[in-house]
C-alpha positions in Angstrom: 93.1 -12.4 32.4 90.1 -10.4 31.1 89.3 -13.5 28.9 89.7 -15.7 31.8 87.6 -13.7 34.2 84.7 -13.6 31.5 84.9 -17.5 31.2 84.7 -17.9 34.9 81.8 -15.4 35.0 79.8 -17.5 32.3 80.6 -20.7 34.0 79.4 -19.3 37.3 76.2 -17.9 35.6 75.4 -21.3 34.2 76.0 -22.8 37.6 73.6 -20.2 39.3 70.8 -20.5 36.8 71.0 -24.4 36.6 71.1 -24.5 40.3 68.0 -22.3 40.8 66.0 -24.2 38.1 66.8 -27.7 39.6 66.5 -26.4 43.2 63.0 -25.2 42.5 61.8 -28.7 41.7 63.1 -29.7 45.2 61.8 -26.8 46.9 65.3 -25.7 48.0 67.2 -23.9 45.3 70.1 -22.6 47.8 70.5 -26.0 49.4 70.6 -28.0 46.2 73.1 -25.8 44.6 75.4 -25.5 47.5 75.3 -29.2 47.8 76.4 -29.8 44.4 79.1 -27.4 44.7 80.4 -28.9 48.0 80.6 -32.3 46.5 82.5 -31.1 43.3 85.0 -29.0 45.5 85.7 -31.8 47.8 86.5 -34.2 44.9 88.7 -31.6 43.1 90.5 -30.5 46.3 91.8 -34.2 46.8 92.8 -34.0 43.0 94.6 -30.7 43.5 96.3 -31.5 46.7 97.7 -34.8 45.3 97.9 -33.7 41.6 101.6 -34.2 41.2 101.6 -37.9 42.6 98.3 -38.8 40.9 99.4 -37.4 37.3 103.0 -39.0 37.7 101.5 -42.3 38.4 98.9 -42.1 35.7 101.6 -41.2 33.0 104.1 -43.7 34.4 106.6 -41.0 35.0 109.7 -41.4 37.3 111.4 -38.5 39.1 115.0 -38.4 38.3 117.9 -37.2 40.1 120.5 -34.8 38.8 123.0 -37.6 38.6 120.7 -39.6 36.3 119.6 -36.6 34.0 122.3 -33.7 34.5 121.7 -31.9 31.1 117.8 -32.0 31.8 118.2 -30.6 35.4 120.6 -27.9 34.1 118.1 -26.6 31.7 115.2 -26.8 34.1 117.3 -25.2 36.8 118.2 -22.1 34.5 114.7 -21.6 33.1 113.3 -21.7 36.8 115.9 -19.2 37.8 114.9 -16.7 35.0 111.2 -17.1 35.9 112.1 -16.4 39.6 110.8 -19.8 40.8 112.1 -22.6 42.8 113.4 -25.4 40.6 110.8 -27.9 40.0 111.3 -31.7 40.2 112.2 -33.4 37.0 110.5 -36.6 35.7 111.1 -38.9 32.7 108.7 -41.1 30.9 110.1 -44.0 28.9 108.3 -43.8 25.6 109.5 -43.2 22.1 106.5 -40.7 21.6 107.5 -37.1 22.1 105.7 -35.0 24.6 105.8 -33.2 27.9 103.8 -31.8 30.8 104.0 -30.0 34.2 102.0 -30.6 37.2 101.7 -29.8 40.9 99.9 -27.4 43.2 102.2 -24.3 42.6 105.8 -23.1 42.3 106.8 -24.8 45.6 105.4 -28.1 44.6 105.7 -28.9 41.1 107.1 -31.3 38.5 108.0 -31.1 34.9 108.3 -34.4 32.9 109.4 -35.1 29.5 109.3 -38.2 27.5 112.5 -40.1 26.4 111.1 -39.7 22.9 111.2 -35.9 23.1 114.7 -35.9 24.3 115.9 -37.9 21.3 113.5 -36.0 18.9 114.2 -32.5 19.5 117.6 -30.6 19.7 118.7 -28.8 22.9 117.2 -25.3 22.0 113.9 -27.1 21.3 114.1 -28.9 24.5 114.8 -25.6 26.4 111.8 -24.1 24.7 109.6 -26.9 25.6 110.5 -26.9 29.3 110.1 -23.0 29.5 106.6 -23.6 28.3 106.1 -26.1 31.2 107.7 -23.7 33.8 105.3 -21.2 32.5 102.3 -23.3 33.4 103.9 -23.7 37.0 104.5 -19.9 37.2 101.0 -18.9 36.4 99.5 -21.7 38.7 97.4 -23.3 35.9 96.9 -26.3 37.9 95.1 -24.3 40.4 93.1 -22.6 37.8 92.0 -25.8 36.2 91.1 -27.2 39.6 88.8 -24.2 40.2 87.2 -24.5 36.7 86.8 -28.3 37.0 85.1 -27.7 40.7 82.4 -25.4 38.9 82.0 -27.5 35.8 81.7 -30.6 38.0 79.0 -29.0 40.3 77.0 -28.1 37.1 77.2 -31.8 36.1 76.1 -33.1 39.5 73.1 -30.5 39.3 72.3 -31.7 35.9 72.3 -35.2 37.1 70.0 -34.5 40.0 67.7 -32.6 37.7 67.3 -35.4 35.4 66.7 -37.9 38.2 64.1 -35.6 39.8 62.1 -35.2 36.4 62.4 -39.0 35.5 61.1 -39.8 39.1 58.2 -37.4 38.8 59.8 -34.4 40.3 58.6 -33.2 43.5 54.8 -33.5 44.0 53.4 -31.9 40.9 55.5 -28.7 40.8 55.2 -26.4 37.8 55.5 -28.6 34.6 57.2 -25.6 32.7 59.9 -25.5 35.4 60.2 -29.4 34.9 60.6 -28.8 31.0 63.0 -26.0 31.4 65.2 -28.1 33.9 65.5 -31.1 31.5 66.5 -29.0 28.6 69.1 -27.3 30.9 70.2 -30.5 32.5 71.4 -31.5 28.9 72.5 -28.1 27.6 74.4 -26.8 30.8 76.9 -29.5 31.0 77.8 -29.2 27.3 78.0 -25.4 27.7 80.3 -25.8 30.8 82.5 -28.4 29.0 83.0 -25.8 26.0 83.8 -23.0 28.4 86.2 -25.4 30.2 88.1 -26.2 27.0 88.3 -22.6 26.0 89.9 -21.8 29.3 92.5 -24.5 28.6 93.3 -23.5 25.2 93.8 -19.8 26.4 96.3 -21.2 29.1 98.1 -22.9 26.4 98.4 -19.7 24.4 99.6 -18.0 27.4 102.2 -20.6 28.3 103.5 -20.5 24.8 104.0 -16.8 24.9 105.6 -16.8 28.3 107.6 -19.7 27.6 108.9 -18.0 24.3 109.8 -15.0 26.4 111.7 -16.9 29.0 113.7 -18.9 26.6 113.9 -16.1 24.0 113.6 -19.1 21.5 110.1 -18.9 20.2 111.0 -20.5 16.7 112.6 -23.4 18.6 109.3 -23.9 20.5 107.4 -23.7 17.3 109.8 -26.4 15.7 109.4 -28.7 18.6 105.5 -28.3 18.7 105.7 -29.3 14.9 107.6 -32.3 15.6 105.4 -33.5 18.4 102.4 -32.8 16.2 103.6 -35.0 13.4 104.0 -37.7 15.9 100.6 -37.4 17.1 99.3 -37.4 13.6 101.3 -40.5 12.9 99.1 -42.4 15.3 102.1 -43.4 17.5 100.3 -44.4 20.9 101.3 -42.7 24.1 100.4 -45.3 27.0 99.0 -42.9 29.6 95.5 -42.4 31.0 93.4 -40.0 28.7 92.4 -38.0 31.6 95.7 -36.4 31.6 95.3 -35.0 28.1 94.9 -31.3 29.2 98.3 -31.5 30.9 100.4 -32.4 27.8 102.2 -29.7 25.6 100.4 -31.3 22.6 97.3 -33.3 23.3 98.2 -36.9 22.5 94.6 -38.2 22.1 93.1 -36.4 19.4 93.2 -36.2 15.6 92.0 -33.9 12.7 88.7 -35.2 13.0 88.0 -33.6 16.4 86.7 -30.1 16.2 89.1 -27.5 17.7 86.2 -26.0 19.9 85.9 -29.5 21.7 89.7 -29.8 22.2 91.7 -28.9 25.4 94.5 -27.5 23.2 94.3 -24.9 20.3 95.4 -25.9 16.9 99.2 -26.5 16.9 99.4 -24.6 13.5 97.8 -21.5 15.1 100.3 -21.8 17.9 103.2 -22.0 15.6 101.8 -18.9 13.8 101.6 -17.0 16.8 105.2 -18.1 17.9 106.5 -16.7 14.5 104.9 -13.4 15.3 106.5 -13.4 18.5 110.0 -14.1 17.1 109.4 -11.2 14.7 108.3 -8.9 17.4 111.4 -9.6 19.6 113.9 -10.0 16.9 114.7 -13.6 17.7 116.2 -16.0 15.0 115.8 -19.1 17.5 
């Protein structure tokens, strides 16, 4: 929580500084920054309110009944009860590529989704561990956190765009050239810095969901084994036919490879996650 608070503070500081410098060019720092924040907030509010429907549609996931997938529902129900949460909806994606994700505004409006490839690749203990990870995202309202972070990062991007537009169009009637130069530099650096902070927050939430999921299922080694199987599928280049914008939601990012540096990824290194899970297994004395 301290790490998350620090990251949010850094994002806010970037927004305030950029907003003041860009606003200076227009002669209204407060109004420009507020306008950018409102635009970003409205766009992300819509995404947040309808996140479950939007994501399910983009990932070709179908909500299934207990009659269609009794074993899957039984595992989700058990995990949700252990976490003290209402049972999420259950969805399945027809693809041989193993993976899973969770979405929804919160515990009362959530969905956990798995691919048919995951169900055929992992054993029951591993499937339970993966679903525990996803339920943990629901428990900690990670979709809400991601929406708040995206709002601030989006506002920074809008401010940067406005700043570049102002500078390239000649600024506002001969204002301070030094401010213009500073604004131009910040308009390129601030969105990059915001993106790095945003991905760092995302990686932190994945680590926390691993830890919480391992404690829920009491099967950290099963989660480690499932992550390894999913990672090997990603490395093999098997395509997952879904929208790339959903990448932060999946338990393992299906759109990245070794060439992408970890600092630019929405997920931590799978091997680092596995090592942490092994350490958790030792600490709780679990052999599963």
